[in-house]
C-alpha positions as CSV (number, residue, x, y, z in Angstrom):
1,M,-5.1,-18.6,-3.3
2,Y,-1.7,-18.0,-1.8
3,Q,-2.1,-14.3,-1.1
4,K,-2.6,-14.6,2.7
5,Q,0.5,-16.7,3.2
6,I,2.6,-14.4,0.9
7,D,1.3,-11.3,2.8
8,R,2.3,-13.0,6.1
9,I,5.7,-13.9,4.7
10,L,6.4,-10.3,3.6
11,R,5.5,-9.1,7.1
12,K,7.8,-11.6,8.7
13,L,10.6,-10.6,6.2
14,K,10.2,-7.0,7.2
15,Q,10.3,-7.9,10.8
16,L,13.4,-10.1,10.3
17,A,15.2,-7.2,8.5
18,A,14.4,-4.9,11.4
19,L,15.8,-7.3,14.0
20,D,19.1,-7.7,12.0
21,P,20.3,-4.3,10.9
22,A,23.9,-5.5,11.2
23,L,23.1,-8.4,8.7
24,D,24.5,-11.0,11.1
25,L,22.2,-13.8,10.0
26,F,23.9,-16.3,7.7
27,G,23.7,-15.0,4.1
28,A,22.1,-11.7,5.0
29,D,25.1,-9.7,3.9
30,Q,24.5,-11.1,0.4
31,H,20.7,-10.6,0.0
32,R,20.4,-7.7,2.5
33,Y,16.7,-8.7,3.0
34,R,15.8,-7.2,-0.4
35,L,13.7,-9.0,-2.9
36,A,14.2,-8.7,-6.7
37,P,11.4,-7.2,-8.7
38,P,8.5,-9.6,-9.2
39,W,7.9,-11.1,-12.6
40,N,4.8,-10.4,-14.6
41,E,2.7,-13.1,-16.3
42,D,4.5,-12.7,-19.6
43,Q,7.9,-13.3,-18.0
44,V,6.6,-16.4,-16.2
45,R,5.0,-17.7,-19.4
46,G,8.2,-16.9,-21.4
47,F,10.4,-18.8,-18.9
48,E,8.0,-21.8,-18.9
49,K,7.9,-21.9,-22.7
50,A,11.7,-21.5,-23.1
51,W,12.5,-24.4,-20.7
52,S,9.4,-26.6,-21.4
53,V,8.4,-26.6,-17.7
54,T,5.4,-25.7,-15.6
55,L,6.4,-23.9,-12.4
56,P,4.6,-25.0,-9.2
57,E,1.7,-22.7,-8.4
58,N,2.9,-21.5,-5.0
59,Y,6.4,-20.7,-6.3
60,K,4.8,-18.9,-9.3
61,A,2.6,-16.9,-7.0
62,F,5.7,-15.9,-4.9
63,I,7.8,-14.7,-7.9
64,M,4.8,-12.7,-9.2
65,Q,3.5,-11.2,-6.0
66,A,6.6,-10.9,-3.8
67,G,9.9,-11.1,-5.7
68,A,11.7,-13.3,-8.3
69,G,14.8,-13.7,-6.2
70,G,16.8,-12.0,-3.5
71,A,16.1,-12.4,0.2
72,G,15.7,-16.0,1.3
73,P,17.3,-19.0,3.0
74,Y,21.1,-19.2,3.1
75,Y,22.6,-16.9,0.4
76,G,19.2,-15.9,-0.8
77,L,16.9,-16.9,-3.6
78,A,18.3,-17.4,-7.1
79,E,16.3,-15.9,-9.8
80,P,14.7,-18.6,-12.1
81,E,17.0,-18.0,-15.0
82,E,20.0,-18.6,-12.7
83,G,18.5,-21.8,-11.4
84,V,18.7,-23.7,-14.7
85,Y,22.4,-24.4,-14.3
86,S,23.8,-27.5,-12.6
87,D,25.9,-25.3,-10.3
88,L,24.9,-21.9,-9.0
89,D,28.5,-20.9,-8.5
90,H,29.7,-21.9,-11.9
91,K,27.1,-21.3,-14.6
92,N,28.6,-23.3,-17.3
93,E,26.5,-26.5,-17.5
94,L,22.7,-26.5,-18.0
95,N,20.6,-28.8,-15.8
96,D,17.8,-30.6,-17.6
97,I,15.0,-29.0,-15.6
98,S,12.2,-30.2,-17.9
99,A,13.0,-33.9,-17.4
100,P,11.3,-35.8,-14.6
101,F,13.2,-35.9,-11.3
102,P,13.9,-39.6,-10.7
103,Y,13.6,-39.8,-6.9
104,T,11.0,-40.0,-4.2
105,D,13.3,-40.7,-1.4
106,E,16.9,-39.8,-0.6
107,W,19.5,-41.1,-3.0
108,N,23.2,-41.6,-2.8
109,M,25.5,-43.7,-4.9
110,D,26.6,-46.9,-3.0
111,T,30.2,-47.1,-3.9
112,D,33.6,-47.2,-2.3
113,W,35.6,-44.1,-3.1
114,N,38.8,-45.5,-1.7
115,E,41.7,-44.6,-4.0
116,D,43.5,-47.8,-3.0
117,T,40.6,-49.8,-4.4
118,H,40.2,-48.1,-7.8
119,S,42.4,-46.8,-10.5
120,E,42.5,-43.1,-11.3
121,E,40.5,-43.7,-14.4
122,Q,37.9,-45.7,-12.5
123,L,37.5,-43.0,-9.9
124,Q,37.1,-40.4,-12.7
125,R,34.3,-42.4,-14.3
126,M,32.6,-42.9,-10.9
127,E,32.8,-39.2,-10.2
128,E,31.4,-38.4,-13.7
129,Q,28.5,-40.8,-13.0
130,Y,27.9,-39.4,-9.5
131,F,27.7,-35.8,-10.6
132,S,25.8,-36.5,-13.8
133,T,22.9,-34.3,-14.4
134,E,20.7,-37.3,-14.8
135,H,20.4,-37.3,-11.0
136,S,19.4,-33.7,-10.8
137,A,17.0,-33.7,-13.8
138,G,13.8,-31.8,-12.9
139,L,15.5,-29.7,-10.3
140,L,15.5,-25.8,-10.4
141,R,18.3,-24.5,-8.2
142,I,16.6,-21.9,-6.0
143,S,19.2,-21.2,-3.2
144,N,22.9,-21.5,-2.7
145,F,23.9,-23.1,0.6
146,G,27.5,-22.5,-0.2
147,C,30.5,-24.7,-1.1
148,G,28.6,-26.4,-3.9
149,V,25.5,-27.4,-1.9
150,S,22.2,-26.2,-3.5
151,M,18.6,-26.1,-2.4
152,N,16.2,-27.1,-5.2
153,L,12.6,-27.0,-6.3
154,V,11.3,-30.2,-8.0
155,L,9.6,-29.1,-11.2
156,C,8.7,-32.5,-12.7
157,G,8.2,-36.0,-11.5
158,P,6.4,-37.7,-8.5
159,S,8.1,-35.3,-6.0
160,C,7.0,-32.2,-8.0
161,G,6.7,-29.1,-5.8
162,E,9.0,-30.3,-3.0
163,I,12.3,-28.8,-1.9
164,W,15.3,-31.1,-2.1
165,V,19.0,-30.7,-1.2
166,D,21.8,-31.5,-3.6
167,D,24.8,-32.3,-1.4
168,R,26.7,-34.6,-3.7
169,V,29.8,-32.3,-3.3
170,N,30.2,-33.6,0.2
171,G,29.3,-37.2,-0.7
172,N,25.8,-37.0,0.9
173,G,23.7,-37.4,-2.2
174,I,20.4,-35.8,-2.9
175,F,17.6,-35.8,-0.4
176,P,14.4,-33.9,0.8
177,D,15.2,-30.8,2.8
178,H,15.1,-31.3,6.5
179,Y,17.7,-28.5,7.3
180,F,15.2,-26.6,9.4
181,E,14.5,-29.6,11.5
182,N,11.2,-30.1,9.8
183,E,10.0,-33.7,9.5
184,N,7.6,-33.1,6.6
185,R,8.3,-32.6,2.9
186,L,8.1,-28.9,2.3
187,T,6.7,-27.0,-0.7
188,F,8.2,-23.6,-1.6
189,L,6.0,-21.3,0.5
190,D,6.2,-23.5,3.6
191,W,10.0,-23.8,3.1
192,Y,10.4,-20.1,2.9
193,E,8.2,-19.3,5.8
194,T,9.9,-22.0,7.9
195,W,13.2,-20.2,7.2
196,L,11.7,-16.9,8.4
197,D,10.3,-18.5,11.6
198,R,13.6,-20.2,12.5
199,S,15.5,-17.0,11.8
200,L,13.2,-14.9,13.9
201,E,13.4,-17.4,16.7
202,E,17.3,-17.2,16.5
203,L,17.4,-13.4,16.5
204,E,14.8,-13.0,19.2
205,A,16.7,-15.6,21.4
206,Q,19.9,-13.5,21.0
207,Q,18.1,-10.4,22.3
208,D,16.7,-12.2,25.5
């Protein structure tokens, strides 16, 4: 069902690597345009059973036909077993990826973070609430934007299959991914191919 798009994606990835031998594109020095080995059906089933989730079909097709991580937007694709944590940089707290993601539109906590308004204890409680995993339930971390910002695939809930950004570290909340100047909600394969298209445009413009 997704084979044509995945084949097109792999051709574009090869083209992108050829245009960027110096690895100048953001994050390329980390993933080096290399994909991790694909998962087989047993690995996918094992992951879904272990975490009580069902992976979106187009993402599942990609990790089985192309690669289970590696080359991708920003610092590359995280492998699924890395994405179960609340923070891709510090893998010490699990995210509840099997629970329904609670949002269908952008979310941010409406509060005043002014230290003059709240006591230190109040600010600490507010921060704990803001960064609680209840807000990121149902999200599989799939790409590290850096500095604590993650790109996520919604696994469960009304926004299932969409790519969302978790930018709470900068006080920007959680919202559908529009980082490629796209206006529509993106599912995994379209998100990945949009990254390829924008990256190819950027490198080709530099060569003109």
